[in-house]
C-alpha positions, 0 to 999 in steps of 0.5 A: 786294701793297699799293698802296705796294709797287713792282715791280722789273723783270728781264731774263731770258735763256733759252737754248733747246735746240740741237735741238727735240725733238718733246716740246719742240716740243709745248710751244711753243703752250702757251708762247705761251698762257702768255706772252700771258696774262702780257703781258695782265696786264702781268707780262711787258713784252717777249718776244723771240726771235732769228732763229736760235731760240736766245735768248729774252729776257723783260722782266718785273715782279715784287716780287723775284727769288724772285717772278720765278723763280716766274713763270718756273716757270710757263713750259711750256718751263722744264724744257728751257731754261737761264735767266739773270735780271738785275735792272735798274736801270731800264727805259725803252721807247718810249710805246705809244699810239693813232696820232694822229687826223687828221680830213679 
């Protein structure tokens, strides 16, 4: 990627299986490892799971939809889920930083 090339932001909705088979459950630790790796690289910006453990949302950066799909293809759970991907017009988030330093 050249320095002038901008990244697009995609929101991905992943529908998890209704019943977690033993095979699927065994993939969950591998999924966490992959997600943490991509979070550290700032490829994934957000990763969220609903309380019912049915819906997973991923916000990621990629140069285009093909690259976004390539990133999702690296997820260990990908063969067991349904995926919808949406290109976002914009993505805003609250700033993340260190707490204010108070010297007493």
